[in-house]
C-alpha positions in Angstrom: 10.6 14.7 6.1 8.6 12.7 8.7 5.0 12.5 7.7 2.3 12.1 10.3 -0.6 9.7 9.5 -3.5 9.5 11.9 -6.2 6.8 12.0 -9.4 8.8 11.6 -11.8 5.9 11.8 -12.5 2.4 10.7 -15.1 1.5 8.1 -15.5 -2.2 7.9 -12.3 -3.7 6.6 -10.8 -0.3 5.9 -9.0 2.3 8.0 -9.5 5.9 7.0 -6.1 7.6 7.4 -5.7 11.3 7.7 -2.6 12.8 6.1 -2.1 16.6 6.0 -5.5 17.9 4.8 -6.7 14.8 3.1 -7.7 11.2 3.8 -7.2 7.9 2.1 -8.2 4.3 2.8 -5.9 1.6 3.9 -6.8 -2.1 4.4 -7.3 -2.6 8.1 -5.3 -5.9 7.9 -2.1 -3.9 7.3 -2.4 -2.2 10.6 -1.4 -3.7 14.0 -4.4 -5.4 15.7 -4.0 -2.9 18.6 -4.5 0.1 16.3 -7.3 2.5 17.4 -8.9 5.7 16.2 -6.7 8.6 16.9 -3.5 6.6 16.8 -0.5 8.0 14.9 1.0 5.4 12.6 4.3 5.3 10.7 4.2 4.2 7.1 7.3 3.0 5.3 7.4 2.3 1.6 10.3 0.6 -0.1 10.9 -0.6 -3.6 11.4 -4.3 -4.2 13.7 -4.2 -7.2 14.0 -8.0 -7.4 10.2 -8.6 -7.5 9.9 -5.8 -10.1 12.5 -7.4 -12.4 10.8 -10.8 -12.0 7.4 -9.3 -12.8 8.8 -7.5 -15.9 10.4 -10.7 -17.2 7.0 -12.6 -16.8 5.2 -9.9 -18.6 7.7 -9.7 -21.4 7.5 -13.5 -21.8 3.7 -13.4 -22.0 3.9 -10.6 -24.5 6.3 -12.5 -26.6 4.0 -15.6 -26.6 1.0 -13.4 -27.4 2.5 -11.5 -30.3 4.7 -14.3 -31.7 4.8 -14.3 -35.5 
């Protein structure tokens, strides 16, 4: 499925993105500097399994320190 995201407008540091029949805000800094209202953008989301594992390890270590007997 190829989703279509359209830049509806900019509000300060935010871009209002239209997707299907709803809108959501996206930090403007994540868009190319040439992005304009009405442009169609592609959004790709990937999982960073390494960063997730590292984060889990840090959290577990903090929890162990906090709840240490």
